N, C-alpha and C positions, 0 to 999 in steps of 0.2 A: 889503537894498536892492540890493546888487550882484548877488545872484542874480536878482532880477527884471529887472535891466538886461540880463542875458544869457540869459534863459530861452527865447528863441526862436532862439538861435544854432545849436543842433544841428540843428533842423529846417531852418533856412535853408541851412546848409552841405550837408545831405543832398540836398535838392531842387535846390540850386544845382549840386551836383556832377553829378547826373543830367542836368540841362539842358545843362551845359557839355560833358559827355561826348557827348551827341547832337550838339551843335553842332560839336564837334571832328571827329567822324566825317564829318559832312556837308561840312565845310570840306576835309577831306583828299580826299574823293572828287571834290568839285567837280561841274561839269557839271549833269546832270539832278537828281542827288541834292541838291546845294546849292540849285539853282534851286527845287526843290520845297519845301525848307525855308523859303526866303524867302517863297514864296507862302503857305504855311500860316500862318506867323507873322503876316504882314501881314493876311491875312484874319481871323484870330482877333482881332487888335488892332482892326480896323475893327468887328468884331462887339461887342467890349467897349466901344468908344467909343460906338457907337450906343445900346447898352443904358444907358450912363451918362447920355447926353444926352436921350434920349426913349424911355421904356419902351414906348411904343405904336408905335414905328417898326419896320419889318421889318428887323431887324438881320441876320438870316441872308441875306436877299436882297441887301442892300447889301454884305455881306462876300463873297458869291459873285461879285458883279459886280466888286468890286475885285480879287479873285483872278483872274478871267478877264482883266481888263485887264493885270494884271502878267504873267500867263502869255504873252500875246501880245507884251508889251514885251520879254520875255526871249528870244523866238524870232525876231522880225523886226527889221529895223533900227529903232532907237529913234524916228527921225523919223516913220516910218509908224505906230508904236504909240502915240505920245503922246496923240492924241485919244481912243483907246480907254482909255488909262491914266487919263485925267482924266474920262472920261464918267461914272463912278459918282458923282463929286462932284455933278454936276448932278442925277442921279437922287435922291441923298440930300437935296439942297436942296428938291426937290419933295415927297418923302415925309415928311421930318421936319416936325413942327409947331412945334418950338422949338429954340433953340440951333443954328440952321443954319450961322451963320458959324463957330462953333467946330468943327462937323463938317467943313465945307469945308476949313478950314486944316489940321486934323490929318489928315484923310484924304489930302490932297495930300502931306503930309510922310511919312505911312506908306508910300504906294506909291512915292514917290521914294526913300525909304530902302531899301525892298526892292530896287528896281532898282539903286541905288548899290552895295549889297553884292554883288549878282550881278556887276556890272561890275568891281568891285575884285577879286573872286575870279577872274573870267575873264581879265582883262587883266594883272593883276599877280601872280597865283598865290597859292597857299595861305599862303606866308610872310607876305605883307602883309595878308591877311585875318586871319591870326593876330595880327599886330601890332595891328590895330584892336581886335580882340576883347579882347586882353590889356590894352590901354590902358584900355578901358572897364571891364573887370573889376577891374583894379587901382584905378581911381578909386572904384568902388563899395565894394570890400572895405576898402581903407585908409581911405576916408572914413567908413565905418560903424564900423570898429574904433576909430579915433582919436577920432572924434566922440563915441562912446559913452564912451570912457575919459576923455578930457580935458574934454569939454563946452565951456563958455565961451560967448562971445557968439553969438547966433543970426544966421544969414545972412539969412533972410527969414521971420520967425516967423509972420506972418499967412498966408502961403501954405504954407510947409513948416516947421512948428514944431520938427521933430527935427533939422534941418540946422544945423550950427554952422560957424563960420569955421575952427575947428581941423580938422574933417573935410574941409572944402573944400580947404584948403591941402594937407592930407595927400594928397588925391586928385590934385592937380596934381603934387606931388612924386613920387608913385608912377608916374603916367603918364610923367613925365620920365625916371624910372628905366627904364621899359620901352623908351622911345626910345633911351636910352643902350645898353641891351643889344643892341637891333637894329642900332645903329650899329657895335657891336663885331663882330657876327657876319654882317653884310651889307656891301655896298659903299656903303651910304647914308652921307652925311656928317653933320656935327653938326646940320644943320638939322632932322633928324628929331626932335631933342629938343624944340625949341619947337613943332614941329608936333604932337607927342604931347601936350604940355601944353595947346595950344589945343583939341585933340581932347577932352581931359579936360573942359575948360570947356564945350564944346558938349554933351558927355554930361550934365553937371550941369544945363545949361539945359534939356535935354530932360526930365530928371527933375523939375525945378521946374515946367516947363510942364504936365506930366501931373498934378502935385500940385494945380496951380491948377484944372485941369479937374475933378478929383475933389472938391475943396473946393466948387466951384461947383455940382456935381451932388449934393453932400451924401452922398458915399459914402466909405468908408475904402479899399477896394480896387476895382480895375477889374472883378474877378471873383474866384472862389475856385478857379480851376483848379490853382494851384500852392500847396500848403500852405506857410505861412511867408513867401510872397512875394506872394500875391494872385493876380493874373492875368498874362497875358503882357505886357500893356501896362505893368504895374508892373515886370516883370522886364526888359523891353527898351526902356523909355523912354530910358535913356541911350544905348543903341545907336541908337535913332531919331535923337537929336540928333547923334551922332557920324557916322552914315552920311550924313545930309543935309549936314553940314559938310564931309565928305570930297568930296562931289560939287562943292562950291564950291572947295575947295582944289585939286582936280585941274585946274580951269580957270585958277588963278592962278599956281601954281608947278609946276615939273616934279616929277613923283612917280614913284618914290621920289626924294627929293632927293639929288643927287650921282651918280646912276646914269644914264649916257648910254645911250639906247636904241640897240640895234645895227641 
């Protein structure tokens, strides 16, 4: 029984390590390289979303339109780019025959998340992009391991039957630990710890929201691009929630907390 519980762990770790390695390289280089990564991931996620919601809709066309809008948003001042960034939503509403509202909401979140990650890397540097990524990864890894090991009451069984309260709390604690580490090695103050925990919560909300979409669409994974993980949407749903949350946080508190801009 225990073997079955962990039989996908090796594959998940291997694929996850490759994805993480590519991500870290792009974060390190920043600029065009990281911008290209956000565009590709966002476009693939839109493609997967459309395929889940309406198999007859032109998924590739909508993905390319979203990518084009995000490319412009990362080049010109955001105020000028926002109409082009949101334009594909209206195109999709016209082309999809069903589940238009779900498409509109999630596509907005996907392109905003892509832009938010690019802004974080550009304005705050690789260290804080690494903080966000590690907080999300810690949430996912510790939530998975502790939830599988301890089990217990389910968080929301009708939407995400595998998620437990034990894994959820472990994810919060792990993200708080990431915040504590960054408080130690940067000039950020203790506020980075509750921000990290809130980021973990946002990542979990993104995960649950994507699970709701898959359940409504009647599919197990968003695609089969990543063995052991499903699709990019399955892999980056937490990052989606965290990135959108960061965009809101940056408007409410000084970020990074405790660091005065020079």
